[in-house]
C-alpha positions as CSV (number, residue, x, y, z in Angstrom):
1,M,-12.8,-23.4,45.5
2,T,-14.3,-21.3,42.8
3,T,-14.3,-22.1,39.2
4,P,-13.3,-19.5,36.7
5,P,-16.1,-18.0,34.6
6,P,-16.5,-19.5,31.1
7,A,-14.6,-17.8,28.4
8,T,-16.8,-15.9,26.1
9,A,-16.1,-15.2,22.5
10,R,-15.4,-11.5,23.3
11,S,-12.9,-12.3,26.0
12,W,-11.2,-14.9,23.8
13,L,-10.8,-12.3,21.0
14,R,-9.5,-9.8,23.4
15,E,-6.8,-12.2,24.6
16,H,-5.9,-13.0,21.0
17,S,-6.1,-9.5,19.5
18,E,-2.9,-10.1,17.5
19,L,-5.1,-12.2,15.2
20,G,-6.4,-9.0,13.7
21,V,-2.8,-8.3,12.5
22,C,-2.8,-11.8,10.9
23,V,-6.1,-11.1,9.1
24,L,-4.7,-7.7,7.9
25,L,-1.5,-9.4,6.6
26,L,-3.5,-12.2,5.0
27,A,-5.8,-9.7,3.2
28,L,-2.8,-7.6,2.1
29,G,-1.0,-10.7,0.8
30,V,-4.0,-11.9,-1.2
31,L,-4.4,-8.4,-2.6
32,V,-0.8,-8.1,-3.7
33,L,-0.8,-11.6,-5.2
34,T,-4.1,-11.0,-7.0
35,D,-2.8,-7.8,-8.4
36,A,0.5,-9.3,-9.5
37,L,-1.0,-12.4,-11.1
38,T,-3.6,-10.4,-13.1
39,M,-1.1,-7.8,-14.3
40,D,-0.9,-7.3,-18.1
41,V,2.6,-8.0,-19.2
42,D,3.8,-7.7,-22.7
43,I,6.2,-10.5,-23.5
44,T,8.5,-8.1,-25.2
45,Q,8.9,-6.0,-22.0
46,R,9.9,-9.0,-19.9
47,G,13.4,-9.3,-18.8
48,P,15.0,-12.3,-17.2
49,V,13.0,-11.6,-14.0
50,G,9.9,-9.8,-15.1
51,P,7.6,-7.3,-13.4
52,R,5.6,-9.9,-11.6
53,T,8.5,-11.4,-9.6
54,V,8.8,-9.0,-6.8
55,P,5.1,-8.6,-6.1
56,V,4.6,-12.4,-6.1
57,V,7.5,-12.8,-3.6
58,V,6.2,-10.0,-1.4
59,G,2.6,-11.3,-1.5
60,A,3.8,-14.9,-0.7
61,G,5.9,-13.5,2.1
62,L,3.0,-11.7,3.6
63,L,0.9,-14.9,3.5
64,V,3.7,-16.9,5.2
65,V,4.1,-14.3,7.9
66,A,0.4,-14.1,8.5
67,V,0.2,-17.9,8.9
68,L,3.2,-18.1,11.2
69,L,2.0,-15.3,13.3
70,A,-1.4,-16.8,13.7
71,V,0.1,-20.2,14.7
72,D,2.2,-18.4,17.3
73,V,-0.7,-16.4,18.7
74,L,-2.9,-19.5,18.9
75,R,-0.1,-21.4,20.7
76,G,-0.1,-18.7,23.4
77,G,2.5,-16.3,22.1
78,R,1.9,-12.6,22.9
79,G,3.6,-9.4,21.8
80,E,5.2,-7.3,24.5
81,A,3.7,-4.0,25.3
82,E,5.6,-1.0,24.1
83,G,7.9,0.2,26.8
84,G,9.2,3.2,25.1
85,E,12.7,2.1,25.8
86,D,14.5,5.0,24.2
87,V,11.5,7.3,23.8
88,D,10.1,9.4,26.6
89,L,6.4,8.9,26.2
90,A,5.7,11.9,28.5
91,E,7.3,14.3,26.0
92,P,5.2,15.8,23.2
93,A,6.0,15.1,19.6
94,D,8.6,17.2,17.9
95,R,6.3,19.2,15.6
96,R,9.2,21.3,14.2
97,T,10.9,18.2,12.8
98,V,7.7,16.8,11.4
99,A,6.9,20.1,9.7
100,L,10.4,20.4,8.2
101,L,10.2,16.9,6.8
102,T,6.8,17.5,5.4
103,G,8.0,20.7,3.8
104,V,11.0,18.9,2.3
105,F,8.9,16.1,0.8
106,L,6.4,18.6,-0.6
107,A,9.2,20.6,-2.1
108,F,10.6,17.5,-3.7
109,A,7.2,16.6,-5.2
110,V,6.9,20.1,-6.7
111,L,10.5,20.4,-7.9
112,I,11.1,17.0,-9.4
113,G,9.3,18.0,-12.6
114,P,11.2,21.3,-13.4
115,L,14.5,20.5,-11.8
116,G,14.7,16.7,-12.4
117,F,15.6,14.0,-9.9
118,P,19.4,14.7,-9.5
119,I,18.8,18.2,-8.2
120,S,15.5,17.7,-6.4
121,G,16.8,14.5,-4.9
122,A,19.9,16.2,-3.6
123,L,17.6,18.8,-2.0
124,L,15.5,16.0,-0.5
125,F,18.4,14.2,1.0
126,W,20.1,17.3,2.3
127,G,16.8,18.8,3.7
128,S,15.9,15.5,5.4
129,A,19.4,15.3,7.0
130,Y,19.0,19.0,8.2
131,A,15.5,18.3,9.5
132,L,16.7,15.3,11.5
133,G,19.4,17.3,13.1
134,S,22.6,17.2,11.1
135,R,24.4,20.5,11.0
136,H,27.5,19.6,8.8
137,Y,27.0,22.4,6.3
138,D,30.2,21.5,4.3
139,R,29.7,17.7,4.2
140,D,25.9,17.1,4.0
141,P,25.3,18.8,0.6
142,L,28.1,16.8,-1.0
143,I,26.8,13.5,0.4
144,A,23.3,14.4,-0.7
145,A,24.5,15.2,-4.2
146,G,26.4,12.0,-4.5
147,L,23.6,9.9,-3.1
148,S,21.1,11.6,-5.5
149,L,23.4,11.0,-8.5
150,V,24.0,7.3,-7.6
151,T,20.3,6.8,-7.1
152,Y,19.5,8.4,-10.4
153,F,22.1,6.3,-12.3
154,V,21.0,3.0,-10.6
155,F,17.3,3.6,-11.4
156,D,17.7,5.2,-14.8
157,N,20.6,3.1,-16.3
158,L,20.7,-0.2,-14.3
159,L,17.0,-0.8,-13.5
160,G,15.6,0.9,-16.6
161,V,13.2,3.1,-14.6
162,P,13.3,6.5,-16.3
163,L,13.6,9.4,-13.8
164,P,13.3,13.0,-15.0
165,G,16.8,14.5,-15.6
166,G,15.7,18.1,-15.7
167,P,18.3,20.6,-16.9
168,L,21.0,18.1,-16.4
169,M,19.5,15.7,-18.9
170,G,22.1,16.4,-21.6
171,V,25.0,16.4,-19.1
172,L,24.2,13.1,-17.4
């Protein structure tokens, strides 16, 4: 009967490689919390929730997930290898779709200043739908325009985040 070779530190780390993700999540959580807690906040700008609330919740969530994942890994839990269940890994990437989406996002970044969010957002939503394969030429522009207007109103009016209105500034 042979005895297994002693586990070295390198082999132990290889068997527990998910701990690297834990360290990354922990560092990210500390960074987000540090940034949120050292944020300069004018008391007159604070609403009932304040600008620190969401970053503190996200940072705390990252720390909790990092600790829970580390405990799971140290207890023997392992992530399953990617099986590519609905993706054929032998096929090459769809470069056309990636190029179209890249072009749509770059056009949005260029056009948001002169055209404003409602128009450039509608072009972003319609262009993304087109790049991802939707070919409903009568329906997609209407949905994109509606989604862009709803997004504009939610951010501009309800959340108080000013978005550029462009030529529609006086109309909206």
